C-alpha positions, 0 to 999 in steps of 0.5 A: 477118448469116447467119440459120441454124437448121441445128442445130435441128429446125424445126417445119414444115407440109408446104406450107412444107417442100415449098416449100424451096429448095436452094441450091446444088444437091446440098448439104444446105442449104435456105432458107426466107425467107432462113433456112437449114434442115437439120433439120425436124419434121413431124406428120401421118397416115401415108398411104403405107408401103413397107417393105424389111426390112434396107434402108429404110422409105419412108412419107409423112405428110399434115398437111392441107397436103401430103404429106411423103415420109420415109425411115428407113434400116434398113441399119445392119448392111450400110452402109459408113458404120457399118462404122467404128463399134463393133459394139455401137453399130451394133447399138443404132442398128439396134434403135432404127431397127427398133423405130421402123419397126414403129410406122409404120402406115397411119392413125397420127398420127406425129411425124417428126424428121430431116434435110431431104434431096433425092432426085431433085429432091424434098424429103424427110425422112431420119428420125432419130426417129419417134414415134406421137402418142396425144394427139388434140390433137397435130396442132392444137398442131403447126399452132399452133406452126408458125404462131407460129414462122413469125410470128417 
């Protein structure tokens, strides 16, 4: 039986995310303990930020077990992928991405959800949702959730 969690944002610690195995190479499928994953959720402190307006926001999230590289694309107006869609929808997606990019600041506790991708052989998250956590217990709760889910 094929075990797959490819349609779910799986809560992962950086250590687990960075140890995923891509199989076969150059595909969007990653494996952990025989289970295929394609989406993840991580939570930690933003320790790196590189913003190229109109192109992308690269940032790294540190959860104490490692640093997860993340990218949030901001090129919706110039991307050929979005050229096929309705202009109102593209504008809305671009506005949401830009507002999320403005939330990512050094030192903030941030929750990132997105697709697990590979860039130059390294695992990263292509963000679809970025939110700042205001609850001081969010990191501990995320750790506990990850541990509980890993046991199952």
